[in-house]
C-alpha positions as CSV (number, residue, x, y, z in Angstrom):
1,M,89.7,109.3,123.2
2,C,88.3,111.0,120.2
3,P,86.8,109.6,117.0
4,M,89.2,109.4,114.1
5,S,88.2,112.3,111.8
6,T,87.4,111.7,108.2
7,Q,90.5,113.6,107.2
8,L,92.8,111.6,109.4
9,N,91.2,108.4,108.2
10,I,91.8,109.4,104.5
11,H,95.4,110.1,105.2
12,A,95.9,106.9,107.2
13,K,94.4,104.9,104.3
14,K,96.7,106.7,101.8
15,I,99.8,105.9,103.9
16,Y,98.6,102.3,104.4
17,H,98.2,101.9,100.6
18,Q,101.7,103.4,100.0
19,L,103.2,101.0,102.6
20,S,101.4,98.1,101.0
21,T,102.8,99.0,97.6
22,L,106.3,99.3,99.0
23,E,106.0,96.0,100.8
24,K,104.8,94.3,97.6
25,D,107.4,95.8,95.4
26,L,110.3,95.1,97.8
27,G,109.0,91.6,98.6
28,E,108.7,90.8,94.9
29,F,112.3,91.8,94.3
30,L,113.6,90.0,97.4
31,N,111.6,86.8,96.7
32,N,112.8,86.6,93.1
33,K,116.4,87.9,93.2
34,S,119.3,86.6,95.2
35,V,122.8,88.1,95.7
36,H,124.1,85.2,93.6
37,M,121.8,86.1,90.7
38,I,122.6,89.8,90.9
39,I,126.4,89.2,90.9
40,K,126.1,86.5,88.1
41,N,124.7,89.3,85.8
42,D,127.8,91.5,86.5
43,L,130.9,89.7,87.8
44,N,132.6,93.1,88.5
45,L,130.2,93.9,91.4
46,D,131.4,94.0,95.0
47,K,129.6,91.0,96.6
48,E,129.8,92.4,100.1
49,Y,128.3,95.7,99.0
50,V,125.5,94.0,97.1
51,M,124.8,91.7,100.2
52,A,124.6,94.8,102.4
53,I,122.1,96.5,100.0
54,V,119.9,93.4,99.8
55,K,120.0,93.1,103.6
56,H,119.0,96.8,103.9
57,L,116.1,96.2,101.4
58,R,114.9,93.4,103.6
59,F,114.9,95.7,106.6
60,L,112.9,98.3,104.6
61,E,110.4,95.6,103.6
62,V,109.9,94.6,107.3
63,Y,109.6,98.3,108.4
64,C,106.9,98.9,105.7
65,T,105.1,95.8,106.9
66,E,105.3,96.9,110.6
67,G,103.9,100.4,109.7
68,K,101.2,98.9,107.6
69,R,100.1,96.5,110.4
70,A,100.1,99.2,113.0
71,L,97.9,101.4,110.8
72,E,95.7,98.4,110.0
73,R,95.0,97.8,113.7
74,L,94.4,101.4,114.3
75,M,92.0,101.9,111.3
76,V,89.6,99.1,112.5
77,T,89.0,100.9,115.8
78,E,86.1,103.4,116.0
79,E,87.9,105.6,118.6
80,I,91.6,106.3,118.7
81,Q,93.9,108.7,120.3
82,E,95.4,111.1,117.8
83,E,98.7,110.8,119.7
84,V,98.8,107.0,118.8
85,L,98.4,107.9,115.1
86,Q,101.1,110.5,115.3
87,K,103.4,107.9,117.0
88,I,102.8,105.4,114.2
89,Y,103.5,108.1,111.6
90,Q,106.7,109.1,113.4
91,G,107.8,105.4,113.4
92,V,107.0,105.1,109.7
93,Y,109.0,108.3,108.9
94,Q,112.0,107.2,110.9
95,K,112.1,103.5,109.9
96,C,110.9,103.7,106.3
97,I,111.5,107.2,104.9
98,H,114.7,108.0,106.7
99,E,116.2,104.6,106.2
100,F,115.4,104.7,102.5
101,F,116.8,108.1,101.8
102,S,119.6,108.0,104.3
103,P,120.5,104.5,105.3
104,K,122.6,104.1,108.5
105,D,125.3,102.1,106.7
106,D,125.9,104.8,104.0
107,L,125.2,102.4,101.2
108,W,123.7,105.2,99.2
109,H,122.5,108.8,99.7
110,E,119.9,111.1,98.3
111,D,120.8,113.7,95.8
112,S,118.1,116.3,96.7
113,R,118.7,118.2,93.4
114,A,117.7,115.1,91.4
115,S,114.0,115.8,91.7
116,Y,114.5,119.1,89.9
117,L,116.3,117.3,87.1
118,N,113.5,114.6,86.9
119,K,115.9,111.7,87.7
120,C,116.4,109.1,90.4
121,S,117.6,110.8,93.6
122,I,119.4,107.7,95.0
123,V,123.1,107.8,94.5
124,F,124.9,104.5,95.3
125,Q,128.4,104.5,96.8
126,N,129.4,101.8,94.3
127,H,127.7,100.3,91.3
128,P,125.1,97.8,92.8
129,G,124.0,96.1,89.6
130,E,121.1,96.7,87.2
131,D,118.6,94.6,89.3
132,I,119.1,96.8,92.3
133,I,119.0,100.0,90.3
134,E,115.8,98.8,88.7
135,V,114.0,98.1,92.0
136,T,115.2,101.4,93.4
137,H,113.6,103.2,90.4
138,I,110.4,101.2,91.1
139,V,110.1,102.0,94.8
140,E,111.6,105.5,95.0
141,P,108.4,107.4,93.7
142,T,106.3,105.7,96.4
143,F,108.8,106.6,99.1
144,H,108.7,110.2,97.8
145,E,104.9,110.2,98.0
146,L,104.9,108.7,101.4
147,R,107.4,111.3,102.6
148,E,105.2,114.1,101.2
149,Q,102.2,112.6,103.0
150,L,104.0,112.5,106.3
151,D,105.6,115.9,105.9
152,F,102.1,117.3,105.3
153,L,100.8,115.6,108.4
154,E,103.6,116.9,110.5
155,A,102.3,120.4,109.7
156,L,98.8,119.6,111.1
């Protein structure tokens, strides 16, 4: 066991904050929008596709909450094993980052060139409705920041 260094603590707090922001933004959307409401705004939407996206957003919210809670438990201890912290980061990367940018169900994909063009990098397979596009625009920058933090930590 070794004491958590100041640098590791600072990074853990940043990641915790980013996960909290994602949890709040996704939760706000999911608590205020239903599939019925989304489809009501655009009757041409594919209901099954919208349902699948909303379901995946719920999973992302849960994954962010899990990562946040794991970090929370870790940050209150005076001594931790760095391997435990790395394991949490790997879980956050796989469950949150990877599932946001490359969901298993191929509901959307990331256009890696979009960041160079200063536009949203998420490309949906079908039109998901303006509500889903809006929440994607809200959470995507935080997912990018989180990925950058975890990519940086991987190099340590």
